[in-house]
MARBAKOL-850536 format. One line per field, with one value per residue: residue number from 1; x, y, z of N, C-alpha, C in turn; residue in three letters. Coordinates in nm, 3 decimals. Example, Ala and Ser with C-alpha at 12.3 -4.5 7.8 and 13.67 -1.06 7.14 Angstrom:
BEGIN
resi: (1 2) $
npx: (1.319 1.285) $
npy: (-0.569 -0.225) $
npz: (0.780 0.708) $
capx: (1.230 1.367) $
capy: (-0.450 -0.106) $
capz: (0.780 0.714) $
cpx: (1.320 1.290) $
cpy: (-0.330 0.003) $
cpz: (0.780 0.787) $
resn: (ALA SER) $
// end
This chain:
BEGIN
resi: (1 2 3 4 5 6 7 8 9 10 11 12 13 14 15 16 17 18 19 20 21 22 23 24 25 26 27 28 29 30 31 32 33 34 35 36 37 38 39 40 41 42 43 44 45 46 47 48 49 50 51 52 53 54 55 56 57 58 59 60 61 62 63 64 65 66 67 68 69 70 71 72 73 74 75 76 77 78 79 80 81 82 83 84 85 86 87 88 89 90 91 92 93 94 95 96 97 98 99 100 101 102 103 104 105 106 107 108 109 110 111 112 113 114 115 116 117 118 119 120 121 122 123 124 125 126 127 128 129 130 131 132 133 134 135 136 137 138 139 140 141 142 143 144 145 146 147) $
npx: (3.042 2.870 2.683 2.751 3.005 3.123 3.045 3.270 3.481 3.478 3.492 3.739 3.878 3.818 3.936 4.198 4.259 4.218 3.951 3.797 3.501 3.383 3.427 3.279 3.053 2.977 3.046 2.787 2.632 2.694 2.663 2.428 2.329 2.403 2.264 2.000 2.050 2.124 1.932 1.710 1.815 1.900 2.093 2.127 2.063 2.128 1.887 1.793 2.019 1.950 1.739 1.824 1.987 1.830 1.666 1.836 1.929 1.645 1.624 1.862 1.804 1.556 1.656 1.851 1.643 1.504 1.754 1.796 1.574 1.620 1.799 2.054 2.303 2.563 2.551 2.368 2.525 2.684 2.483 2.444 2.694 2.725 2.511 2.594 2.800 2.642 2.456 2.625 2.609 2.372 2.181 2.203 1.998 1.688 1.526 1.316 1.149 1.189 1.050 0.812 0.762 0.772 0.568 0.333 0.342 0.288 0.040 -0.084 -0.035 -0.205 -0.446 -0.505 -0.770 -0.857 -0.826 -0.840 -0.700 -0.456 -0.266 -0.189 -0.052 0.191 0.279 0.429 0.577 0.731 0.928 1.030 1.167 1.263 1.463 1.597 1.455 1.249 0.993 0.821 0.742 0.684 0.458 0.297 0.275 0.164 -0.087 -0.168 -0.222 -0.386 -0.641) $
npy: (-3.776 -3.983 -3.873 -4.008 -4.147 -3.894 -3.795 -3.924 -3.858 -3.634 -3.667 -3.757 -3.603 -3.392 -3.537 -3.537 -3.242 -3.192 -3.101 -3.048 -3.018 -3.009 -3.299 -3.451 -3.356 -3.431 -3.756 -3.774 -3.764 -3.995 -4.203 -4.167 -4.221 -4.472 -4.628 -4.631 -4.794 -5.058 -5.096 -5.130 -5.270 -5.155 -5.003 -4.684 -4.450 -4.170 -3.965 -4.075 -4.010 -3.766 -3.729 -3.822 -3.569 -3.369 -3.413 -3.393 -3.145 -2.974 -3.072 -2.941 -2.676 -2.696 -2.695 -2.474 -2.276 -2.380 -2.337 -2.028 -1.959 -2.035 -1.844 -1.949 -1.866 -1.963 -2.250 -2.263 -2.127 -2.335 -2.516 -2.385 -2.353 -2.634 -2.708 -2.533 -2.666 -2.905 -2.790 -2.813 -3.031 -3.037 -3.015 -2.760 -2.482 -2.381 -2.105 -1.872 -1.814 -2.087 -2.235 -2.181 -2.263 -2.506 -2.556 -2.459 -2.668 -2.925 -2.862 -2.861 -3.077 -3.300 -3.243 -3.051 -2.934 -2.815 -2.776 -3.023 -3.191 -3.105 -3.273 -3.452 -3.304 -3.217 -3.468 -3.505 -3.284 -3.298 -3.510 -3.453 -3.162 -3.199 -3.082 -2.897 -2.697 -2.502 -2.716 -2.657 -2.409 -2.408 -2.558 -2.381 -2.179 -2.355 -2.431 -2.159 -2.137 -2.343 -2.219) $
npz: (-6.055 -5.784 -5.543 -5.268 -5.303 -5.342 -5.128 -4.941 -5.025 -4.914 -4.688 -4.597 -4.724 -4.495 -4.282 -4.302 -4.362 -4.072 -4.011 -3.745 -3.676 -3.991 -4.048 -3.853 -3.903 -4.187 -4.163 -3.988 -4.192 -4.329 -4.219 -4.173 -4.431 -4.463 -4.270 -4.331 -4.589 -4.423 -4.331 -4.473 -4.641 -4.890 -5.207 -5.169 -5.404 -5.626 -5.580 -5.328 -5.141 -5.159 -5.082 -4.752 -4.711 -4.743 -4.516 -4.279 -4.339 -4.302 -4.006 -3.888 -3.940 -3.809 -3.532 -3.529 -3.475 -3.260 -3.084 -3.080 -2.972 -2.707 -2.647 -2.665 -2.828 -2.881 -2.957 -3.188 -3.359 -3.401 -3.511 -3.749 -3.883 -3.937 -4.107 -4.305 -4.420 -4.453 -4.662 -4.910 -5.020 -5.137 -5.467 -5.712 -5.560 -5.689 -5.870 -5.798 -6.017 -6.209 -5.999 -6.036 -6.236 -6.286 -6.081 -6.287 -6.442 -6.343 -6.199 -6.435 -6.596 -6.379 -6.420 -6.218 -6.033 -5.775 -5.418 -5.394 -5.527 -5.435 -5.318 -5.544 -5.685 -5.535 -5.473 -5.726 -5.724 -5.549 -5.634 -5.824 -5.740 -5.525 -5.318 -5.379 -5.359 -5.102 -4.966 -4.796 -4.834 -5.142 -5.101 -5.030 -5.205 -5.413 -5.298 -5.345 -5.582 -5.613 -5.545) $
capx: (3.075 2.780 2.651 2.820 3.141 3.191 3.124 3.339 3.579 3.494 3.517 3.878 3.981 3.838 4.042 4.350 4.304 4.205 3.851 3.702 3.334 3.351 3.475 3.148 2.916 2.988 3.023 2.701 2.534 2.740 2.618 2.236 2.289 2.435 2.178 1.937 2.098 2.145 1.801 1.650 1.888 1.916 2.175 2.085 2.090 2.173 1.798 1.748 2.082 1.961 1.659 1.872 2.036 1.774 1.605 1.936 1.907 1.540 1.669 1.967 1.704 1.431 1.754 1.867 1.531 1.509 1.853 1.819 1.434 1.675 1.885 2.190 2.373 2.623 2.493 2.307 2.612 2.746 2.417 2.457 2.823 2.703 2.433 2.655 2.870 2.558 2.446 2.702 2.562 2.251 2.149 2.155 1.880 1.595 1.512 1.148 1.101 1.135 1.014 0.672 0.749 0.736 0.420 0.212 0.353 0.252 -0.091 -0.170 -0.016 -0.245 -0.546 -0.596 -0.921 -0.879 -0.820 -0.865 -0.616 -0.314 -0.253 -0.121 0.055 0.294 0.378 0.483 0.677 0.817 0.975 1.124 1.245 1.282 1.622 1.668 1.367 1.204 0.910 0.698 0.705 0.596 0.331 0.201 0.226 0.042 -0.225 -0.242 -0.235 -0.524 -0.760) $
capy: (-3.910 -3.986 -3.797 -4.084 -4.087 -3.708 -3.757 -4.037 -3.794 -3.515 -3.680 -3.802 -3.427 -3.296 -3.585 -3.474 -3.123 -3.219 -3.015 -3.126 -3.012 -3.091 -3.391 -3.515 -3.340 -3.542 -3.862 -3.803 -3.774 -4.082 -4.248 -4.190 -4.283 -4.666 -4.685 -4.660 -4.861 -5.159 -5.147 -5.187 -5.364 -5.149 -4.945 -4.592 -4.398 -3.980 -3.911 -4.105 -3.990 -3.599 -3.718 -3.767 -3.471 -3.261 -3.427 -3.325 -2.958 -2.902 -3.084 -2.856 -2.606 -2.664 -2.686 -2.371 -2.166 -2.375 -2.304 -1.898 -1.973 -2.056 -1.773 -2.010 -1.862 -2.074 -2.360 -2.199 -2.120 -2.465 -2.531 -2.300 -2.435 -2.761 -2.692 -2.487 -2.823 -3.033 -2.737 -2.801 -3.160 -3.035 -2.952 -2.612 -2.447 -2.320 -1.970 -1.852 -1.875 -2.245 -2.279 -2.136 -2.305 -2.655 -2.583 -2.475 -2.792 -3.009 -2.845 -2.937 -3.274 -3.388 -3.159 -3.040 -2.819 -2.720 -2.787 -3.191 -3.203 -3.079 -3.428 -3.531 -3.230 -3.176 -3.612 -3.473 -3.171 -3.321 -3.590 -3.342 -3.050 -3.233 -3.050 -2.765 -2.576 -2.535 -2.800 -2.589 -2.256 -2.487 -2.575 -2.238 -2.157 -2.460 -2.397 -2.032 -2.183 -2.378 -2.163) $
capz: (-5.962 -5.724 -5.427 -5.196 -5.355 -5.308 -4.927 -4.918 -5.070 -4.855 -4.537 -4.632 -4.678 -4.405 -4.231 -4.355 -4.264 -3.944 -3.977 -3.666 -3.722 -4.135 -4.028 -3.739 -3.998 -4.314 -4.058 -3.944 -4.308 -4.380 -4.095 -4.165 -4.528 -4.450 -4.194 -4.419 -4.662 -4.395 -4.262 -4.604 -4.755 -5.033 -5.207 -5.202 -5.551 -5.552 -5.499 -5.211 -5.087 -5.167 -4.935 -4.666 -4.707 -4.748 -4.384 -4.198 -4.345 -4.252 -3.851 -3.831 -3.942 -3.656 -3.441 -3.498 -3.456 -3.144 -3.000 -3.091 -2.895 -2.600 -2.602 -2.691 -2.987 -2.925 -3.002 -3.273 -3.435 -3.451 -3.628 -3.877 -3.947 -3.976 -4.215 -4.455 -4.508 -4.565 -4.794 -5.028 -5.093 -5.207 -5.574 -5.695 -5.568 -5.831 -5.887 -5.807 -6.129 -6.227 -5.885 -6.025 -6.403 -6.224 -6.021 -6.350 -6.509 -6.220 -6.234 -6.578 -6.573 -6.379 -6.427 -6.072 -6.033 -5.658 -5.351 -5.395 -5.607 -5.417 -5.290 -5.654 -5.718 -5.455 -5.547 -5.838 -5.767 -5.476 -5.700 -5.977 -5.695 -5.400 -5.231 -5.452 -5.316 -4.939 -4.991 -4.725 -4.940 -5.255 -5.059 -5.009 -5.348 -5.499 -5.217 -5.358 -5.725 -5.665 -5.480) $
cpx: (2.932 2.803 2.751 2.940 3.192 3.163 3.220 3.467 3.593 3.537 3.640 3.996 3.964 3.920 4.165 4.372 4.278 4.071 3.746 3.545 3.295 3.310 3.297 3.045 2.890 3.020 2.889 2.616 2.575 2.668 2.492 2.205 2.344 2.341 2.024 1.949 2.092 1.977 1.667 1.669 1.874 2.057 2.111 2.119 2.083 2.017 1.748 1.891 2.032 1.837 1.704 1.984 1.976 1.647 1.659 1.935 1.814 1.568 1.769 1.883 1.638 1.535 1.811 1.747 1.535 1.580 1.848 1.631 1.479 1.775 2.061 2.253 2.487 2.679 2.381 2.416 2.694 2.639 2.437 2.605 2.808 2.568 2.473 2.677 2.769 2.507 2.471 2.658 2.441 2.251 2.167 1.994 1.784 1.572 1.335 1.088 1.047 1.074 0.830 0.634 0.660 0.593 0.334 0.258 0.309 0.113 -0.169 -0.187 -0.119 -0.417 -0.611 -0.699 -0.938 -0.840 -0.746 -0.770 -0.452 -0.204 -0.106 0.025 0.152 0.371 0.424 0.609 0.783 0.936 1.122 1.197 1.267 1.468 1.634 1.513 1.311 1.065 0.755 0.635 0.637 0.512 0.222 0.161 0.153 -0.061 -0.282 -0.308 -0.385 -0.679 -0.837) $
cpy: (-3.858 -3.908 -3.916 -4.111 -3.946 -3.714 -3.821 -3.933 -3.657 -3.540 -3.755 -3.671 -3.356 -3.398 -3.538 -3.333 -3.066 -3.115 -3.092 -3.130 -3.066 -3.210 -3.501 -3.476 -3.460 -3.683 -3.872 -3.855 -3.912 -4.235 -4.309 -4.268 -4.450 -4.694 -4.745 -4.820 -4.987 -5.195 -5.164 -5.228 -5.342 -5.054 -4.770 -4.534 -4.239 -3.938 -3.944 -4.054 -3.798 -3.584 -3.695 -3.635 -3.356 -3.295 -3.362 -3.192 -2.901 -2.963 -2.960 -2.709 -2.524 -2.640 -2.581 -2.287 -2.197 -2.319 -2.121 -1.851 -1.956 -1.977 -1.849 -2.041 -1.949 -2.198 -2.346 -2.154 -2.221 -2.520 -2.516 -2.344 -2.559 -2.754 -2.583 -2.554 -2.853 -2.924 -2.778 -2.931 -3.165 -3.009 -2.835 -2.574 -2.366 -2.205 -1.953 -1.876 -2.001 -2.287 -2.286 -2.212 -2.476 -2.701 -2.596 -2.581 -2.904 -3.030 -2.919 -3.058 -3.309 -3.296 -3.091 -2.872 -2.733 -2.794 -2.986 -3.249 -3.207 -3.179 -3.471 -3.402 -3.220 -3.372 -3.554 -3.390 -3.229 -3.485 -3.477 -3.235 -3.047 -3.166 -2.976 -2.673 -2.640 -2.572 -2.699 -2.466 -2.294 -2.507 -2.465 -2.195 -2.195 -2.427 -2.261 -2.058 -2.222 -2.342 -2.105) $
cpz: (-5.809 -5.559 -5.284 -5.171 -5.344 -5.122 -4.861 -4.921 -4.986 -4.718 -4.520 -4.647 -4.555 -4.266 -4.199 -4.318 -4.158 -3.909 -3.893 -3.689 -3.834 -4.096 -3.966 -3.847 -4.093 -4.219 -4.012 -4.072 -4.400 -4.345 -4.120 -4.327 -4.514 -4.322 -4.253 -4.524 -4.542 -4.364 -4.362 -4.655 -4.881 -5.081 -5.231 -5.337 -5.444 -5.511 -5.368 -5.108 -5.090 -5.035 -4.764 -4.625 -4.684 -4.571 -4.292 -4.224 -4.217 -4.057 -3.798 -3.846 -3.794 -3.519 -3.406 -3.455 -3.272 -3.018 -2.997 -2.958 -2.767 -2.552 -2.587 -2.794 -2.987 -2.949 -3.158 -3.398 -3.483 -3.521 -3.784 -3.975 -4.034 -4.108 -4.348 -4.507 -4.572 -4.726 -4.955 -5.111 -5.165 -5.334 -5.594 -5.656 -5.693 -5.783 -5.872 -5.960 -6.206 -6.089 -5.965 -6.164 -6.340 -6.148 -6.101 -6.408 -6.439 -6.250 -6.384 -6.606 -6.554 -6.340 -6.297 -6.128 -5.887 -5.568 -5.338 -5.396 -5.534 -5.362 -5.409 -5.722 -5.636 -5.463 -5.628 -5.843 -5.687 -5.527 -5.794 -5.865 -5.552 -5.341 -5.318 -5.477 -5.150 -5.010 -4.942 -4.742 -5.067 -5.240 -5.107 -5.139 -5.418 -5.418 -5.276 -5.524 -5.740 -5.580 -5.623) $
resn: (MET SER ILE LYS THR ARG LEU GLN GLU GLU GLN LYS LEU ALA MET ARG ALA LYS ASP LYS VAL ARG LEU LYS THR ILE ARG SER LEU VAL ALA ALA VAL LYS GLN ILE GLU ILE ASP ASP LYS ILE GLU LEU ASP ASP ASP ALA VAL THR THR VAL VAL VAL LYS SER VAL LYS GLN ARG LYS GLU SER ILE THR GLN PHE GLU LYS ALA ASP ARG ALA ASP LEU ALA ASP ILE GLU LYS THR GLU LEU ALA ILE LEU GLU GLU PHE LEU PRO GLN ALA LEU THR ALA GLU GLU VAL ASP ALA HIS ILE LYS GLN ALA ILE ALA SER VAL ASP ALA GLN GLY MET GLN ASP MET GLY LYS VAL MET GLY ILE LEU GLN LYS GLU ILE GLN GLY ARG ALA ASP MET ALA SER VAL SER GLY LEU VAL ARG ALA SER LEU LYS) $
// end
């Protein structure tokens, strides 16, 4: 089942269960996907939908940080709930060992010699592990490996 189909099914289930928070979160994700499809006049595949989910997850994490800094635990809790719902639509996260293996493979495939090759390595990794690992931490690991 594609992610888009799963989103639509989960939206129906949330409506039937009258789960307002879940319904609002899934609707916003479906709307973001549809907006991209309409703007670009394309049909998004699972990888593109995953990218939209990753973007939404990142936004929620940033919001949580900002709300906690502003001492707004009530709003941070809402964002945390939405974050948990969004994470259900991400692929299974990679372990640290799997991330290391992907990094080593990407470095070897472009024959990276130093920091000047970081963009090439990250380009490969982004296609392979987007949504399955935190790309900010992956970037730090790549940087450490290339020094």
